[in-house]
N, C-alpha and C positions, 0 to 999 in steps of 0.2 A: 146457445152455442150459434145463433148468427143462422149463416146460408150452409152450412155443412163445407165453408172454407178456411177453418183454422183463424181466422179473426183473433176469436177471443184469446184461443191457448195464445197466438204469439204475441198480445198486446197484454196478456197476464206476464209472460216470460220476460215482457219489455219490463215491464212493474218489477217485477221479482229482482232483476237485475241494477236494480238502482236502491235498492230497499238493504240495509245495513247489515252484517253478520252478526248473528244467526239470523236467517229470511223465513217469514212466514210460510207454514206450510199449506199447500193449498189441494182439496178437497173437490173432486167434478163428480155429482150425481148424476148418471145414464138412469133416465127414465124411462118407461115403455117397454121394457125389456120382456114382455110378455106378447109385444105385437107380431104378427106373423113378418110385417116387412122390417122389424129388428134389424141393424145391420149386425155381421157378427160383433164379439166385441174386437177383437185384434184387429180388423175393418176397421172399425169406428174410430180405435186409438191413430190408425195408419191415414185415413181422413182429418180428421180434427188434431193432426200435429200432437198428440196426448201424452208422447213418448215424457217417462221421468215425472209425470202426473200422477196421484192416487187418482183411482175410476171405484168408484162402489155404483155395481147394478143396481137397480130399484125399481119393482112396480110398486107405486103407490097405491092404487087402489085395495093389494092387499098387504098392504104396510107391511112389504119385505126389501129391506135395504135401507128405510127413512130412519132407524134408530142405527146401522151397522156405518151409516156415513158421519152421523152427529156425533155417536162416540169416538169417531177416528176423527174429525176434524175438534174436538175436546181435546183428543190426545197431544193432536200436532200442537197446539196453543200452550198445553202446558209443558212439553218441552221445550218451547222458545221460551217461555216465562221464565224457567226454570236455567237456561243456556244465560238470558240476561240478566237474573238476579246472580249468577258465578259470576257476571263480569262485572256487575253492580251499575247494571244502565238499564233495570226495572226499573218505574217508575212509581213514584211513593206517591199515598194517598189514602184516604177516605175511603170505605165501600160505601153501598147504599145505606149499610145496618152493622151495626156491633151486638147486636144484641144475640146472645148466641140460641135462645128459645123461639127467633124467628128463625135463624138461621136452619137450623135441626129441622121445624116446623117443614120448612121449604123443601130440604134434601130429603125429607120419609112424604113427599108427597111426591116424589117422583115414581116412576114404576121401574120397578128392578130391572137390570140390564138381562138377568137369570130366565125372567117366565116364558112362558110359551114357548114356541119351536126352538126358541133359542136353548135355553135350557134343557129342550129333549136331545137337541142334536149332542150337546155337551155329556148328557148322562149313557146317549148311545157310546158318546166314543170312551169314554171312560169303562166301559164295562167289553168294548173289544181290545183296548189296550190289555186291561186285566188280562185276558185269555190270551194276546198275542206277544205281549212281553215287549212291544214296540212303545217307545217313547213317546214323548208328546212334542210337537212340532210349535216352533216362536211362531205368534202369529202379532195384529196389527197390537193386540193388547198390552203386547210387554210391557210388564214397566219400565222405568227411567234408570236408566244407573247398570242395564242388561242388555242395553243396544248401541250398537256406533255404526255412523253418524247417527244421531239422537233421532231429528226429525227428518232427511233424507231415509232413514234407514226404517223409520215406522212406514213410510209412504209404500217403499217394499216392499215390506212385508202383510199391506195389505193385500199388494196385485200378488205376490209369488205363496201365498198362503191362504188359508179357510179353513176356522174354527171343527175339530172333530178329522183334518185329515191325518192320516199315518204313513210314516212313512215305508220305505222297505230296507231289508238287509241286505247288503250286498258280503259278497266269497270272503271279504277280507277284513268283514265286523264293523264295518262302517254302516251310518244309515243315510238313505237319501231318498227325494221326495222331486215328483217333477213336475207342472205344472204351466201347461203352453212352453215358453220359451226360459220360462223362472225356472230355477235348480235351487236346490236347499240341500246341504249336504252335513255330516258332523263324521269326520273320524273315530274310530275306534277309542284311539287313545283321549277323544275329545270329552269321555264320560269322569266327572269329578264331584268328588264326596262332599265335601263342604263348599257351601253358597260362598265364603268370602275369599277361599282357594281360586273358585271358580271367575268370580267377577274381577281377583286380578291378572287369570289369565287372558281376560274379556281386554283388559286396561295395558295388559304388554303388547297385543297384537295391532288395539289400536293406535296406541304412540308409535308403534315402531314404523305401519304403514301410514300413517296420515303425514309422516314429514313430506311425502313423494305421490301426492296422488294422481298427477297428472300422468302416470305411468301404469294406473290401472285403467282398466275400461269403466264406464260409468253403471249407475243402476247395481249396487251390491252392499251388502251391508255383514256386520257380524251380531247375533242374539244369543243371548244365554233363555235358556227355558227348560225349567223343572220338567225331569223327567214322569213326573209321576209315581216315580220309582223308590223315593229318597236320596236320587241324586240329582246332576245337574248337567247338562250339554251344552257346548258351545258350535254353535251353527254358524256357516256359509251361505250368505244368501245371493245371489247372480243371475244377472241377467243372461243368459245364452249368447256368446256373440262368435259367429264364425270365424273359425283361427284362420292362420297363412295357407296352413296344410289344405283347408277342405277348400279351400278358392283355387288353391293351386291344381289342386287334383281333379278339379271340376273343368279348370282350362287347358289343363293338359287332356284329358279328355273328348273336350268337346267345341273346346274356341277353332278359330282360324290359327295356323301356325301362326301367323304374328304378334295375333293377340296374345296366344297364350306364351312368347317368347318377352314379351311385354312383363306380363304376369308373374315370369321367372325372374325377372328383373327386377323387379319391384318388390317381389320377397328379398331379396338377396338384399336391397337395400332398407329394406325395413327389419333382417337380422341384423343385419351390422349397426344401424341405428341403437337395437335393441342390445347387443353387445355390449355399447358403450352407459343407458342405465339402469341395465338388469343388475351391473354388479356392484350395484352402491348399496348397502346396510340398508335395510335387511333387504338379503338377495333372493331376487328371482329370477327361475331358469329360464337358461337363453332357447330352446326350444320354437321349434313352426307348429306345434298342435295347441301352443299357449299363447302364440303371437297374434295377435288384431294389429287392426289400425282406426285412426281415430285422427279425421282431418289431415291425415299425408305423414302424423308421425306412428311413430312403435308403441302398443300397449297391450299388455299384459290381459290376458283374459281368461282364465284359468282360476282356477282354487288357489287361492295362497298358501304358499306354504307355511311354516311356523318361522314366526321371526330370530329365533336361534338355528336355521336351517343354515346349515353349509354347501356350498357349492362343488360338486366333486371335482378331480382336478379336470384340467380341460376345457371346463363349464363355458368360459368366456376365451376363446381363439382370439389371435393378436391380428390375425386377417381375414377379411370376406369372402375369399377363396377355403379358407380351411373352414367357416359355416358354411359353406356351399357344399362341399367336398360331405360334411355331416347332417345335413339336414335336408337338402334339397336334390341330393344328385342320387342316392336312395329314393327318394319319390317319382323319379324322373325315369330310372331304372324299372319303378313297378309296372308304371305304365308304356313302356317302350311297342313296337319302335315307333321313335318321334319325329314330325319331317325335318329339315336340313335347318330350317331358323332356328328352330327350338334345340337342335342339337350345335352348331354354332351360338347361341346364346351362352346353353352352358359351358362351353368348351371357354369360351373368354372369360366367365367368372372365374372358372377354375383353376385359370391361367393369372391371372389380376394380383394383386398385392394382399 
């Protein structure tokens, strides 16, 4: 990683940007994680600009993380090979050997990926699952065909989940899991008895939302996982991003009046832009708590609604003033009194078109 200035990741991103789609997946192995001076993973990712890249922590002297990084890299390569094959772009040619006996001997000489500590972790997780009824989470070993998008999604799962982790049950029957800024969620209705039906549901979601990915916050995926209970679950995995509601709330509470007023105007502008792009099928809710910003444009930062979701009446008002009245004015009311600059900005927006 050079001298900690992010040079290598920037060079990698520049190289990846010119590669044909599907682009190769990238796995970065962070070694010496047992060292007292090792940076926390979140800080390491920020310093080296590793956002969006799969990072595997390792302690090589203890053989920890080595196999995990290798298996993930092979998985990403296989996903890309399958994608190229589907497009008819996979190079053809003879391998090193066509002798099935030689190939079988090579495979049998490889150590089992379930031996040792990893096998013990899985066995313990299975026992815990049996006693709690918690379904299994998807992870980076999720087979191809049960993950969207296939390459980027596998990198997301590597960062978001760990083998053996268990979700918690929510009050509405959903299951969810949190790891740092990663959030994994499965609605109550997303437990499906038949694998073919589960795959069809995944395909419908993927096809629907793939029509306009620019509307969505990055670093998210959909995955199918065997619950271990004879059924399948569809999971959403996303990197949590601050919503406009959170940003504006903090600005109204703690920023200088002119800064808070500018935040208010920015949120109103983003709401107006979102109203235009979120009302294209599949529809997305136009709400302050699921609205974020990326490069000055509105993006959806919440859990995706079903592709068949129908917006309620009035979800997309014809004026920005109506959106401000519905989404922003109640928030300002909740943190009043506000200085004159904020009140004036709100009044101007409410009287606008």
